C-alpha positions in Angstrom: -13.0 -99.4 -24.5 -15.4 -101.9 -25.8 -17.5 -101.1 -28.8 -20.1 -103.0 -30.7 -18.9 -103.4 -34.3 -21.9 -104.9 -36.2 -21.0 -107.6 -38.7 -22.9 -108.1 -42.0 -26.5 -109.0 -41.4 -29.9 -108.6 -43.0 -31.6 -105.4 -42.0 -34.5 -105.8 -39.7 -38.0 -105.0 -41.0 -39.8 -103.1 -38.3 -43.6 -103.2 -37.9 -45.3 -100.4 -39.8 -48.0 -99.4 -37.3 -47.3 -96.2 -35.6 -48.6 -94.5 -32.5 -50.5 -91.3 -32.3 -51.6 -88.6 -29.9 -55.3 -87.9 -30.3 -55.8 -84.2 -30.7 -58.5 -81.6 -30.3 -61.9 -81.8 -31.9 -61.1 -79.3 -34.6 -61.4 -79.0 -38.3 -60.3 -82.1 -40.0 -57.1 -82.3 -42.1 -57.4 -83.4 -45.8 -57.5 -87.1 -46.2 -54.2 -88.7 -47.2 -53.1 -92.3 -48.0 -51.6 -92.8 -44.5 -51.5 -95.5 -41.9 -51.6 -95.6 -38.2 -50.3 -92.7 -36.0 -50.0 -91.5 -32.5 -52.8 -89.3 -31.2 -53.4 -86.5 -28.7 -56.2 -85.8 -26.1 -59.0 -84.4 -28.2 -59.5 -83.3 -31.7 -57.9 -83.9 -35.1 -55.2 -86.5 -35.6 -51.6 -85.4 -35.8 -50.0 -85.8 -39.2 -48.3 -89.1 -40.0 -44.6 -89.6 -40.2 -43.1 -92.0 -42.6 -41.8 -95.3 -41.4 -38.1 -95.8 -41.1 -36.7 -98.0 -43.9 -35.1 -101.3 -43.0 -31.5 -100.8 -42.0 -31.9 -97.0 -41.7 -30.1 -95.6 -38.7 -32.2 -93.8 -36.1 -30.4 -90.7 -34.8 -31.2 -89.0 -31.5 -29.7 -86.1 -29.6 -29.4 -86.1 -25.8 -28.0 -82.6 -25.4 -31.2 -81.9 -23.4 -33.2 -79.7 -25.8 -36.8 -80.3 -26.8 -37.5 -82.5 -29.8 -37.9 -80.2 -32.7 -40.0 -82.3 -35.0 -37.3 -81.8 -37.6 -35.0 -84.5 -38.9 -35.1 -87.8 -40.8 -37.7 -90.4 -40.1 -37.4 -91.4 -36.4 -34.8 -88.8 -35.8 -34.7 -86.9 -32.5 -33.2 -83.5 -33.0 -33.3 -80.7 -30.3 -33.8 -77.1 -31.3 -30.5 -75.5 -32.4 -30.7 -72.7 -29.9 -28.4 -74.6 -27.5 -26.1 -76.5 -29.8 -24.7 -76.2 -33.3 -25.1 -79.6 -34.7 -26.7 -79.5 -38.1 -30.5 -80.0 -38.2 -31.7 -82.6 -40.7 -34.7 -81.8 -42.9 -38.3 -82.1 -41.7 -39.4 -85.7 -41.2 -41.7 -87.5 -43.6 -45.2 -87.9 -42.4 -45.1 -91.6 -41.5 -43.7 -92.3 -38.1 -41.0 -94.9 -37.6 -41.9 -98.5 -36.7 -41.1 -100.4 -33.6 -37.6 -101.6 -33.0 -36.5 -104.5 -30.8 -36.4 -102.2 -27.8 -40.1 -101.4 -28.4 -39.5 -97.7 -28.9 -43.1 -96.5 -29.6 -44.5 -93.8 -31.8 -47.8 -92.5 -30.4 -50.6 -90.3 -31.5 -51.3 -87.3 -29.3 -54.8 -87.3 -27.8 -55.7 -83.6 -27.3 -54.9 -80.0 -28.0 -54.2 -78.1 -31.2 -51.0 -78.4 -33.2 -48.7 -75.5 -33.9 -45.2 -74.1 -33.6 -43.7 -73.5 -30.2 -44.3 -69.9 -29.5 -42.1 -69.6 -26.4 -42.8 -69.7 -22.6 -45.1 -67.2 -20.9 -43.6 -65.7 -17.8 -45.1 -66.8 -14.5 -47.1 -64.4 -12.4 -44.9 -64.3 -9.3 -47.6 -62.3 -7.5 -50.1 -65.2 -7.9 -51.8 -67.0 -5.1 -49.5 -68.6 -2.5 -52.2 -71.1 -1.5 -51.0 -74.7 -1.1 -51.2 -76.9 -4.1 -51.1 -80.6 -4.9 -47.4 -80.0 -5.8 -46.6 -79.0 -2.2 -47.8 -82.3 -0.7 -45.2 -84.9 0.1 -44.8 -87.8 -2.2 -46.5 -90.9 -0.8 -44.2 -93.5 0.6 -44.1 -97.0 -1.0 -45.5 -98.5 2.2 -48.4 -96.0 2.5 -49.4 -96.7 -1.1 -49.1 -100.4 -0.7 -51.3 -100.3 2.5 -54.0 -98.1 0.9 -57.3 -100.1 0.8 -58.6 -101.0 -2.6 -61.4 -98.7 -3.6 -64.1 -99.0 -6.2 -64.2 -97.3 -9.5 -67.3 -95.5 -8.3 -65.4 -94.1 -5.2 -62.5 -93.0 -7.4 -64.8 -91.2 -9.8 -66.7 -89.5 -7.0 -63.4 -88.2 -5.6 -61.8 -87.1 -8.8 -64.6 -85.8 -11.0 -64.8 -82.4 -9.3 -61.1 -81.8 -9.9 -61.0 -82.8 -13.7 -61.6 -80.0 -16.2 -62.2 -79.5 -19.9 -59.9 -77.1 -21.7 -61.1 -75.3 -24.8 -59.1 -73.5 -27.4 -60.1 -72.1 -30.8 -58.8 -75.3 -32.4 -60.2 -78.0 -30.1 -60.6 -79.4 -26.6 -58.6 -81.4 -24.1 -58.5 -82.2 -20.4 -56.7 -81.2 -17.3 -56.9 -81.4 -13.5 -56.8 -78.9 -10.7 -53.8 -78.7 -8.4 -54.8 -75.6 -6.4 -58.0 -74.1 -5.1 -57.7 -70.9 -7.2 -57.9 -72.9 -10.4 -54.3 -73.8 -11.2 -54.5 -76.6 -13.7 -52.0 -79.1 -15.1 -52.4 -80.4 -18.7 -50.5 -81.5 -21.8 -48.6 -78.9 -23.8 -50.2 -80.0 -27.1 -53.7 -79.3 -25.6 -52.9 -75.6 -25.1 -50.2 -74.7 -27.5 -52.5 -72.9 -29.9 -53.5 -70.5 -27.1 -49.9 -69.4 -26.6 -49.8 -67.3 -29.7 -52.8 -65.3 -28.7 -55.7 -67.7 -29.1 -58.4 -68.0 -26.5 -58.3 -70.5 -23.6 -61.2 -71.5 -21.4 -61.5 -73.9 -18.5 -64.8 -75.7 -18.0 -65.4 -77.1 -14.5 -67.6 -80.0 -13.6 -70.0 -77.7 -11.8 -70.6 -75.8 -15.1 -68.4 -72.8 -14.3 -66.5 -71.5 -17.4 -63.4 -69.4 -16.8 -60.9 -67.6 -19.0 -57.4 -68.8 -18.5 -53.7 -68.0 -19.3 -50.8 -70.3 -19.8 -48.3 -69.9 -16.9 -45.6 -72.0 -18.6 -45.0 -75.1 -20.7 -42.4 -77.7 -21.6 -42.9 -79.1 -25.1 -40.1 -81.7 -24.6 -42.1 -83.4 -21.8 -45.6 -82.3 -23.2 -46.6 -80.6 -20.0 -48.2 -77.2 -19.3 -49.6 -75.3 -16.3 -52.7 -73.1 -16.8 -54.2 -70.5 -14.4 -58.0 -69.9 -14.4 -59.2 -66.3 -13.8 -61.7 -65.4 -11.1 -61.9 -68.9 -9.6 -61.8 -70.0 -6.0 -62.8 -72.9 -3.8 -62.0 -75.6 -6.4 -60.9 -79.1 -5.2 -57.3 -80.1 -6.0 -56.4 -83.6 -6.8 -54.1 -85.7 -4.6 -50.8 -86.6 -6.4 -49.5 -90.1 -5.9 -46.3 -91.7 -7.0 -45.6 -93.5 -10.3 -42.5 -95.0 -8.8 -44.6 -97.5 -6.9 -46.8 -98.6 -9.8 -46.9 -102.3 -10.7 -47.9 -104.0 -14.0 -51.4 -105.3 -13.6 -52.4 -102.7 -11.1 -55.9 -101.2 -11.6 -56.2 -97.6 -12.8 -58.9 -95.2 -13.9 -58.7 -92.6 -16.7 -60.8 -89.4 -16.5 -61.3 -86.8 -19.1 -63.3 -85.4 -22.0 -63.1 -87.7 -24.9 -64.9 -86.5 -28.0 -66.1 -83.5 -25.9 -67.9 -85.8 -23.5 -66.8 -84.2 -20.2 -66.5 -86.2 -17.0 -66.0 -89.6 -18.8 -64.6 -92.3 -16.6 -62.9 -95.5 -17.9 -60.9 -98.2 -16.2 -58.2 -100.7 -16.9 -54.8 -101.8 -15.7 -51.2 -100.8 -16.0 -50.2 -102.8 -19.0 -46.5 -101.9 -18.9 -44.0 -99.5 -17.4 -41.1 -97.5 -18.8 -42.4 -97.8 -22.3 -40.2 -95.5 -24.6 -42.9 -93.7 -26.6 -42.4 -91.0 -29.3 -45.4 -88.8 -30.1 -46.2 -85.6 -32.0 -43.7 -83.7 -34.1 -46.1 -83.0 -36.9 -47.2 -79.8 -38.5 -44.5 -77.8 -36.7 -45.4 -79.1 -33.2 -42.9 -80.4 -30.8 -42.3 -84.2 -30.6 -42.1 -85.9 -27.3 -40.2 -88.9 -26.1 -41.9 -90.3 -23.0 -40.9 -92.9 -20.4 -44.5 -93.8 -20.5 -47.0 -95.8 -18.4 -48.9 -98.0 -20.8 -52.6 -98.8 -20.0 -55.6 -100.5 -21.5 -58.0 -98.0 -19.9 -59.9 -96.4 -22.8 -58.2 -93.2 -23.9 -59.6 -91.3 -26.8 -59.3 -87.9 -28.6 -60.0 -85.3 -25.9 -58.5 -87.3 -23.0 -55.1 -85.7 -23.3 -54.1 -83.9 -20.1 -56.5 -85.8 -17.9 -55.4 -87.8 -14.9 -54.6 -91.5 -14.7 -55.6 -92.5 -11.2 -54.9 -95.4 -8.9 -57.6 -97.0 -6.8 -56.7 -94.9 -3.8 -57.8 -91.8 -5.9 -54.2 -90.5 -6.4 -53.0 -89.2 -9.7 -50.2 -91.4 -11.0 -50.0 -90.3 -14.6 -51.2 -87.7 -17.2 -52.9 -89.3 -20.2 -51.1 -88.1 -23.4 -51.1 -90.5 -26.3 -52.7 -93.6 -27.8 -52.0 -96.2 -30.5 -54.6 -96.0 -33.2 -54.1 -98.2 -36.3 -55.5 -97.0 -39.6 -56.3 -93.5 -38.6 -56.2 -90.7 -41.2 -56.5 -87.0 -41.4 -60.2 -87.3 -42.3 -61.2 -89.9 -39.8 -60.2 -90.1 -36.1 -59.5 -93.4 -34.6 -60.4 -94.4 -31.1 -59.0 -96.6 -28.3 -57.8 -100.0 -29.1 -56.6 -100.6 -25.5 -53.1 -99.2 -25.9 -52.8 -95.8 -24.2 -49.8 -93.9 -22.8 -49.5 -91.6 -19.8 -46.6 -89.4 -18.5 -45.5 -90.7 -15.1 -46.6 -88.2 -12.4 -43.2 -88.2 -10.7 -41.6 -86.7 -13.8 -44.6 -84.4 -14.4 -44.6 -83.2 -10.8 -41.0 -82.0 -11.0 -41.6 -80.2 -14.3 -44.9 -78.6 -13.1 -43.3 -77.4 -9.9 -40.6 -75.6 -11.8 -43.1 -74.0 -14.1 -45.3 -72.8 -11.2 -42.2 -71.3 -9.5 -40.5 -69.7 -12.6 -42.6 -70.1 -15.7 -39.9 -72.4 -17.2 -38.7 -75.9 -16.9 -35.3 -77.6 -16.8 -34.5 -80.6 -19.0 -32.3 -83.4 -17.8 -29.3 -83.8 -20.2 -26.7 -86.5 -20.8 -24.7 -84.6 -23.4 -24.5 -87.1 -26.3 -25.9 -87.6 -29.7 -27.0 -91.2 -30.3 -28.5 -93.5 -32.8 -30.0 -97.0 -32.6 -27.3 -99.6 -33.1 -28.3 -102.5 -35.4 -27.2 -105.0 -32.8 -29.2 -103.3 -30.1 -28.4 -100.3 -27.9 -27.8 -96.6 -28.3 -24.6 -95.8 -30.2 -22.9 -92.5 -29.3 -22.0 -90.6 -32.4 -21.0 -87.3 -30.8 -20.2 -86.1 -27.3 -21.0 -82.6 -26.1 -17.8 -80.8 -25.0 -17.9 -80.2 -21.2 -21.1 -82.2 -20.8 -22.0 -84.9 -18.3 -21.1 -87.8 -20.6 -17.7 -86.4 -21.5 -16.9 -85.8 -17.8 -17.7 -89.5 -17.1 -15.5 -90.8 -19.9 -18.1 -91.6 -22.5 -16.7 -91.4 -26.0 -18.0 -91.5 -29.6 -18.5 -95.1 -30.7 -19.6 -96.3 -27.3 -22.8 -98.4 -27.4 -25.0 -97.9 -24.3 -26.9 -101.1 -23.5 -28.1 -100.3 -19.9 -28.9 -97.3 -17.8 -28.8 -98.6 -14.2 -30.9 -101.8 -14.4 -32.8 -100.8 -17.5 -32.0 -102.4 -20.8 -31.4 -99.9 -23.6 -32.2 -101.4 -27.0 -32.8 -98.2 -29.0 -31.9 -94.5 -29.0 -35.5 -93.6 -27.9 -35.1 -96.0 -24.9 -32.0 -94.0 -23.8 -33.8 -90.7 -24.3 -36.8 -91.9 -22.2 -34.6 -93.3 -19.5 -32.6 -90.0 -19.2 -35.8 -87.9 -19.2 -37.2 -90.0 -16.3 -34.3 -88.7 -14.1 -33.7 -85.3 -12.6 -30.6 -83.1 -13.1 -28.0 -84.1 -10.6 -29.0 -87.7 -10.4 -26.2 -90.3 -10.7 -26.7 -93.1 -13.1 -24.6 -96.1 -14.2 -24.3 -96.7 -17.9 -23.3 -100.1 -19.2 -21.2 -99.9 -22.4 -21.3 -102.8 -24.9 -21.5 -106.3 -23.6 -21.1 -105.2 -20.0 -17.4 -105.3 -19.6 -17.3 -101.6 -18.9 -19.5 -99.3 -16.9 -19.4 -95.6 -16.2 -21.1 -93.4 -13.6 -22.6 -90.2 -14.9 -24.0 -87.3 -12.9 -26.7 -86.0 -15.2 -26.8 -82.3 -16.1 -29.7 -79.9 -16.7 -30.5 -76.9 -18.8 -33.5 -74.7 -19.3 -35.8 -75.8 -22.0 -35.2 -73.3 -24.9 -37.8 -70.6 -25.6 -37.6 -70.7 -29.4 
């Protein structure tokens, strides 16, 4: 077994800017001497986490549970309902800096913060009308042959399907996937409504409907909402994020700063960007295998669609990089936004619609960033997928299939992009050893 054994070297100083999720337009938090953070769709900024000190190890757990928001700076710790490893203390407020693998911390851009209150059970007597989730995923050839549209054409097609979501603490965005008002959005947009708060959906035609949360997955920052007394709405067409290319034109639609129906455009700046967002004030942190875009995304955009020029939804806007933001002052777009790939979101949303819950893909290891690059395995879950494949403590994962793994977040994001049952090849160390792992799955805990 090959293991990276780091020799003496100077610790790396990581950049200190963090990424935020813009959150709802709600009451502002007290000003604090903080730096950049990740943001959520609309509203107040999430609290800052402290930057990881040079040479400090970054620990992550890949047992498959949601990120709890607890732990040391930059630490990924699942809820302890499914495993017994000790939970480190609550993280400082400044988020960890970038590492060589470009693991990103982002600020959420919509929805109120709050502790996870558990899943709501799905209404299995609800409408059986076809939804966007039922449509087959476009083939690569069909997407490639689709004629280039104009931003105007994309806006005309999508605007009737994009909604504003209002809670007692703020606003965010979402989009319709079924004619009876079934809506997909970010978990952080609606999590305040789970504990009994009000939730309303505002449609582009001016109709305002009460809504309930069908189910949610904090670990992937996704939720499904059902409007009440609604019919005849226009569902979006779901595309495929698998076929996206860097440089491809995209359009973002949502309600930044409560300005509903706002359309911005840009390109796909990067793909498979490991991005960590949230985890402040008791909310769940998320590690995304994100689509990076320079289309303007601001507080209130969270949960809205990222769309290709054929008018197909390819991502769900969730977080932005916003340097210099504080609890008193909200930042805006600087051309670095992040979206959840629709292929991952579609699988999770489909599970929520059918059962009210979601399944998380698990590898079955606890890892931390190795100082020489890679994700170093510190513990292996007994009976898990990794143990069955022969992965052992001390192994340093440097690739998952063809994807380079430079950090623990990069491995988390790569695993999250897969489905339970998928087979992946892990490269250990310098490439002299590979193992094939069949990924496991477990229900996201309802803590």
